[in-house]
N, C-alpha and C positions, 0 to 999 in steps of 0.2 A: 209223639208216636214212636219214639226210640224204644220204649219198653215193649211195644208190640213187635217191632222189628226183631229185637233180641229174643223174644219169646218164640217167635215162629222160625227164626234161624235155628234155634236149638232143637226144635222138634221136626224139622223139615224131612229128615230121613225116614222117620216112622209115621209121618202124618197120614199118608194114604192107608197104610195097613191098619191104623187104629180107627178110621172113620166109621166102619160098620159096627164097631163096638161102642161108639160114642153117640151116634145118631140113630134113634129108634126109626125103624122102617126107612132106612137110608135109601134103598133102591126106589121106593115110591116117591120119596121126597125129591130126589134128583130127576126121576123120569117125568114127574109132573112139571118141573121147571123146563125141561126140554120140550114137552108137549105145549107148554104155554108160549114158547118162542116160535110162533107160527108166522111165516113170512112168505110172500109170493115169489120173490126172486130167488134163483138157485144159488147165488153167491152173495149173501148179505154181508155187509160190513158189520162186524161185531166187536164190541168192547167188553172185556171181562174185567170188572172192577174188583180188586182184591183177589186176583185169580189164583194165587197160591201155586199149587202143583199142577194146575190145569185140569183138574178132575171134571168140572162142569164143561169146560171147553171141549174136552175129549168126547164127551157125550153129545155135545152140539155138532161136532164134526161128523158124527155118524148120521145125523139128520141133514147137515149142510156140508158135504165134503169139500165143496169149492169155496166155502166162506173165507173171507179175509178177517182173521181174528187178531186183536191186540190184547195181550195179557199184561195187565198193570198191577204191580204189587210192590210193597215196600221191602219185602224180604228177598234178597238176591238168592239165598240158598233155596227158598221155596221155588223160585223161578228156575233155578238150576235143575230141579227135579222135572219141571215142565219141559225144559229144553231137551232132556233125555227122552221124555215121553214122546215128543214131537220131532225127534232128531231127523226123521226122513221126510219132513214136510217143509215146504217153502212158502206156505201161506199163513205163517204165524209170526207175529212181531212181539218182542218182549220189551217192556219198559219197567225199569226198576225205579220207583218213585213213590212218594207219599201221595196217594190220590186225594187226600184231604186238601192239599194245596197245589198239586200238579195240574197243568193243563191237560184236559181230557182228550183234546184233539177232535176228530170227527169231520163231517157228520157221520152218524152211524144209523144202520137200520135197526139194530138191536143192541141194547146195553143190558148186560146181565151181571149178577153177582151171587155168590153162594157163601154164606156163613162168614161175612166180613163186616158189613156195614154196622152191625150191632156193636162193634167195638168203639165206634165214634161217640163223642159227646153229643148230647141231645141237639144242640144248636147246629153242630156240624152235620148230623144226619139230615136235618131239614134242608140245610144249604146244599148238600150233595144232591138231594132229590131235584132241587131247582137247577143245578148245574147239569145234571143228566138230561133233564127236559130240554135244556138249551142246545145240547149236542146231538139230539136225535133228529132224524129227518121226519118230515110229515108222514104220519101213520107208523112211525117207529115205535118199538116196544121196549119197555123197561121191565125185566123179569128179575125179581129179587127173592131168592131162596135163602131165608134167614131165620132169625129168632124173634119172638115177641113175648112180652110179659103178659101175665094174666090180667084181665080187666079189673079185678078186685084182689084184695089181699088173700081172700079165700082161695081163688083160683091160682094166684101166684104160688101159694104153698102147695097146692095139689099138683101143679105142673112140675115143680121142683122135686117133690116126693116121687112122682112117676119117673122122672129122669134119673134120680138117684137109684131107684130100684132097678132100672134097666142097666145102669152102669155096674151095679153090684152083682147082677146075675150073669154078666158077661165074663170073658176070659182075661180081662185086665188084671194085672198083678196089683197087689196092695199099693205099691209105689206108683204104678201108672194111674190107678184110680185116684190116689191123692193128688197127683200132678194135674189131672183133668179138673178136679174140684178147685185146685188152686188157680188154674188159668181162668176158670169160670168166674171165680170170686173177684179176681183182679182185673180181668180184661173185658168181661161182658157188661154191657149196659143196655139191656133190652127195653124197648119201648112197647107200649100197648099196641095191639093191632089196630084198634080204632084210631089211634093217634097217627099211625103210619099211613093209613088210608086217607085220613083227612089231609095230611101233608101233600100226598100225591094229587089230590083234587085241587088243593090250593095252588099247586105248581102250574095247573092248566091242563093236566091229562084229561082226555075226554071219556075214556073208558077205564075204570079202576075196579079191581075186584081181588078177592082172595080165592085162589083155586085149590089150595091145600092147607090143611092145618092138622097137626098132631100135637096138641098141647103147646109146647114151646116152639115147635118148628112150623114155619109157614112158607108159603109161596104166594107172593102178590104179583099181579100183572097190571101195568098201566100203559095205555096207548095214547100217543100224541096225535090228536085228530087234526 
């Protein structure tokens, strides 16, 4: 995971400003993840896996201002951005560690993640889903806003072409565009949506569904019954 840490340490300062030019329909993507994180208690315990700069957690705090949130990420520089974002709050905890091997703590009412888990190897993704299930309370939710491959080679290519067109039509410089493609080629390891849903069911989640999809970008929700 050291290559991931180095890559995200490098882009931490500009990560947030580039998001809207890298993720098609970014606002809907994130707002659907927040909508999916529905819970009855006013102060849920939340774990943000691969939290980065805390973008998803910031949106969740608008819905659950009294939540106790743990931000877990391998990149200290990304979490430094999150620390500045939440500098006036005392209900945020920061853990700099590789969540692929670190203890997740818990139990939690909600485990969430945004654009992180797809970086793991296939077997590590499946194992992480199992570990997340184990640290959730009964009726807890796992909300994963991430990426998925097309179900066939045809759709894989169509999704990539759509994403490339979005990047090219945005304000990214040629250098920034090339860096995004390089990170995607080196760091991304997308799994098919059908595979991810199957893994969640195999882990024991009682309610599993996809609540958003825009080609590559997905939001899945799984509830521990």
